[in-house]
C-alpha positions as CSV (number, residue, x, y, z in Angstrom):
1,X,97.3,71.3,88.5
2,X,98.0,70.6,91.9
3,X,95.9,67.3,92.1
4,X,97.6,66.1,88.7
5,X,100.9,66.8,90.7
6,X,100.0,64.9,94.0
7,X,98.7,61.8,91.5
8,X,102.1,61.8,89.8
9,X,103.8,61.8,93.4
10,X,101.5,59.2,94.6
11,X,102.0,56.8,91.6
12,X,105.6,56.8,92.6
13,X,104.8,55.9,95.7
14,X,102.3,52.8,94.6
15,X,104.9,51.6,92.1
16,X,107.5,51.0,94.8
17,X,105.3,49.8,97.8
18,X,103.2,47.3,95.7
19,X,106.2,45.2,95.2
20,X,107.7,46.0,98.6
21,X,104.8,44.9,100.6
22,X,102.8,42.8,98.7
23,X,103.8,39.2,99.9
24,X,103.0,40.2,103.5
25,X,99.6,40.4,103.3
26,X,97.3,37.3,103.9
27,X,94.8,39.1,101.7
28,X,96.6,39.7,98.6
29,X,95.1,37.2,96.3
30,X,93.0,36.8,93.0
31,X,89.9,38.2,94.8
32,X,92.1,41.6,94.6
33,X,93.7,41.1,91.2
34,X,92.2,44.0,89.0
35,X,91.1,42.4,85.6
36,X,89.3,45.7,84.2
37,X,87.5,48.5,85.4
38,X,84.7,50.6,84.0
39,X,82.1,53.4,84.7
40,X,79.0,53.7,82.3
41,X,76.4,56.4,82.2
42,X,72.8,55.1,81.8
43,X,70.6,57.9,80.8
44,X,67.5,56.1,80.9
45,X,68.0,56.5,84.7
46,X,70.6,59.3,84.9
47,X,72.8,57.0,87.0
48,X,76.7,56.3,86.6
49,X,77.2,52.4,86.8
50,X,81.0,52.0,88.4
51,X,82.2,47.8,87.9
52,X,85.3,46.6,88.9
53,X,86.2,42.9,87.8
54,X,88.6,40.9,89.3
55,X,90.7,37.5,88.7
56,X,89.0,35.9,91.4
57,X,85.7,36.1,93.1
58,X,84.7,39.9,93.9
59,X,83.8,40.6,97.4
60,X,84.6,36.9,98.8
61,X,87.8,37.9,100.9
62,X,86.8,39.9,103.9
63,X,89.0,41.2,106.7
64,X,89.6,39.4,110.1
65,X,88.0,40.9,113.1
66,X,90.1,41.9,115.7
67,X,87.9,42.9,118.3
68,X,88.4,46.7,118.6
69,X,88.4,50.0,116.5
70,X,92.5,50.6,117.2
71,X,93.7,48.2,114.3
72,X,90.6,47.5,112.8
73,X,91.3,46.3,109.0
74,X,89.8,47.6,106.1
75,X,90.2,46.1,102.6
76,X,88.6,48.2,99.6
77,X,87.9,48.2,95.8
78,X,88.7,51.9,95.3
79,X,88.0,54.1,92.2
80,X,90.3,57.4,92.3
81,X,89.1,60.3,89.9
82,X,89.3,63.7,88.9
83,X,86.4,64.7,90.5
84,X,86.5,67.5,92.7
85,X,85.9,67.3,96.3
86,X,83.0,69.6,96.2
87,X,81.3,67.4,93.3
88,X,80.4,64.9,96.0
89,X,79.8,67.1,99.1
90,X,82.8,68.1,100.4
91,X,83.8,71.6,100.9
92,X,86.9,72.3,98.3
93,X,89.9,70.4,99.0
94,X,93.5,69.4,97.8
95,X,93.6,65.5,97.1
96,X,92.1,62.8,95.0
97,X,88.7,62.1,95.3
98,X,87.7,58.5,95.7
99,X,84.7,55.9,95.6
100,X,85.6,53.2,98.1
101,X,83.7,50.0,98.5
102,X,84.9,48.8,101.7
103,X,84.5,45.9,104.5
104,X,85.4,46.0,107.7
105,X,83.9,43.6,110.6
106,X,85.0,45.5,113.7
107,X,82.8,48.6,113.1
108,X,79.8,50.1,111.3
109,X,80.6,53.9,109.9
110,X,77.0,53.8,108.2
111,X,74.4,54.8,110.8
112,X,71.7,55.5,108.0
113,X,71.8,52.5,106.3
114,X,71.0,48.9,107.4
115,X,73.0,46.8,104.7
116,X,71.9,43.4,106.5
117,X,68.3,44.3,106.6
118,X,68.2,42.8,110.2
119,X,66.5,46.3,111.7
120,X,69.9,47.0,113.3
121,X,71.7,49.9,111.9
122,X,75.6,49.7,113.2
123,X,76.2,45.6,113.0
124,X,76.7,45.7,109.3
125,X,80.5,47.1,108.6
126,X,81.5,43.5,106.9
127,X,78.6,43.9,104.3
128,X,80.6,45.8,101.2
129,X,79.5,49.4,100.9
130,X,80.7,52.7,99.5
131,X,82.4,55.7,101.1
132,X,83.5,58.9,99.5
133,X,87.1,59.8,100.4
134,X,89.7,62.4,99.6
135,X,92.7,60.7,99.7
136,X,96.0,62.3,100.5
137,X,99.7,61.2,100.0
138,X,101.3,60.0,103.2
139,X,104.7,58.8,104.0
140,X,104.2,57.4,107.1
141,X,102.4,54.4,106.1
142,X,103.7,51.7,103.6
143,X,101.1,52.1,101.2
144,X,101.8,55.6,100.7
145,X,98.0,57.3,101.1
146,X,95.8,58.1,103.7
147,X,92.1,59.7,104.2
148,X,92.6,63.4,104.8
149,X,91.7,64.7,108.0
150,X,90.7,67.9,110.0
151,X,90.9,69.2,113.8
152,X,87.3,68.3,115.2
153,X,87.2,72.1,115.8
154,X,87.5,73.0,112.3
155,X,84.4,75.3,111.3
156,X,85.5,75.8,107.7
157,X,85.2,72.0,106.6
158,X,82.0,71.1,104.9
159,X,80.9,66.9,104.9
160,X,78.0,65.8,103.2
161,X,74.9,65.2,105.7
162,X,75.3,61.6,105.5
163,X,79.3,61.4,106.9
164,X,79.7,58.6,109.8
165,X,80.6,61.7,112.0
166,X,84.2,60.9,112.1
167,X,87.0,64.1,111.3
168,X,88.0,63.2,108.1
169,X,86.8,63.4,104.5
170,X,84.6,60.7,104.3
171,X,80.9,60.3,103.6
172,X,78.5,56.9,103.9
173,X,76.4,57.7,100.8
174,X,74.2,54.6,100.7
175,X,74.5,53.7,97.4
176,X,73.8,49.6,96.5
177,X,76.6,47.9,96.0
178,X,76.2,44.7,94.2
179,X,78.9,41.6,94.2
180,X,78.6,38.8,91.4
181,X,81.1,36.5,90.6
182,X,84.1,38.4,89.3
183,X,82.5,41.5,89.3
184,X,81.9,44.2,92.1
185,X,79.5,47.6,90.9
186,X,78.0,50.6,92.6
187,X,75.1,52.9,91.1
188,X,75.5,56.3,91.6
189,X,72.9,58.9,90.7
190,X,74.0,62.3,88.9
191,X,72.5,64.5,90.9
192,X,74.9,63.0,93.7
193,X,78.1,63.7,91.8
194,X,77.1,67.1,90.7
195,X,75.7,65.9,87.5
196,X,79.3,65.3,86.3
197,X,79.4,62.3,83.6
198,X,82.7,62.8,81.9
199,X,85.5,62.2,84.1
200,X,88.7,60.3,84.5
201,X,88.9,57.5,87.1
202,X,91.5,54.6,87.8
203,X,90.9,51.1,89.9
204,X,92.9,50.1,92.8
205,X,92.3,47.6,95.5
206,X,93.7,47.9,98.8
207,X,94.4,46.9,102.9
208,X,93.9,49.5,105.5
209,X,93.9,50.1,109.1
210,X,92.0,52.2,111.4
211,X,94.3,54.1,114.1
212,X,93.1,55.7,117.2
213,X,96.2,55.5,119.6
214,X,99.0,56.7,117.7
215,X,99.2,60.5,116.9
216,X,102.0,60.0,114.2
217,X,100.0,57.7,112.3
218,X,96.6,58.5,110.0
219,X,93.3,57.7,111.3
220,X,92.6,55.8,108.1
221,X,95.9,55.0,106.1
222,X,96.8,52.6,103.2
223,X,99.2,49.9,104.5
224,X,99.1,47.8,101.0
225,X,98.2,48.5,97.4
226,X,97.5,44.9,96.0
227,X,96.7,46.2,92.3
228,X,96.3,49.2,90.3
229,X,94.2,49.1,86.7
230,X,96.5,51.3,84.8
231,X,99.6,50.3,86.8
232,X,100.2,54.1,87.4
233,X,97.2,55.7,88.7
234,X,97.2,58.0,85.9
235,X,93.5,57.9,85.9
236,X,93.4,56.8,82.0
237,X,89.9,55.6,81.8
238,X,86.6,57.9,81.1
239,X,83.2,57.3,81.5
240,X,81.7,55.4,78.9
241,X,78.4,57.2,77.5
């Protein structure tokens, strides 16, 4: 019930912010204009394939490097879902569980993975890669959303062992991400989502920023929403079997 109310609140925020701020971003182009989204369950391999099609070239546009972590820019193709936080390895928590495919050249938050295969594990943040996050309503930023944080001293919060070590509900699961022409897709093993293969989802493209200097702003906030597949973040899509 709480997640339903939150989704309704967020959808209203998205409706108001998409048009208010869309014209201000240099990234708001056809590479982030969603044409369709789908998640397909493959029983031969017990995986789900998450796919987003855009009107331009998926993954072609990447963020401009700013040279530091504070203010670092992040672009994302995001799949909000009705999965529970425990389904992806977090402790129980309110919010919207989302799979975000991101690029950010100023930092690397996938310390276990070498996405560009150069034997250096901390230099490939610009390569499109996945994160599980828990999103919450956050009126401090124009996009109305942020990744849920917690105090470092909190001993009740459980994160997956593949988390990047930040005090946020964020994981770096290492799933393979593929871009090809207008499509970006990622493959998720069933056992990594608690074998849940019948869930609802949506598609969002967004611009985010990292904050490490201002206690009045979130550590990772959504500053602009470019496109929402459903138009209202109602999570109307279901996994195709």
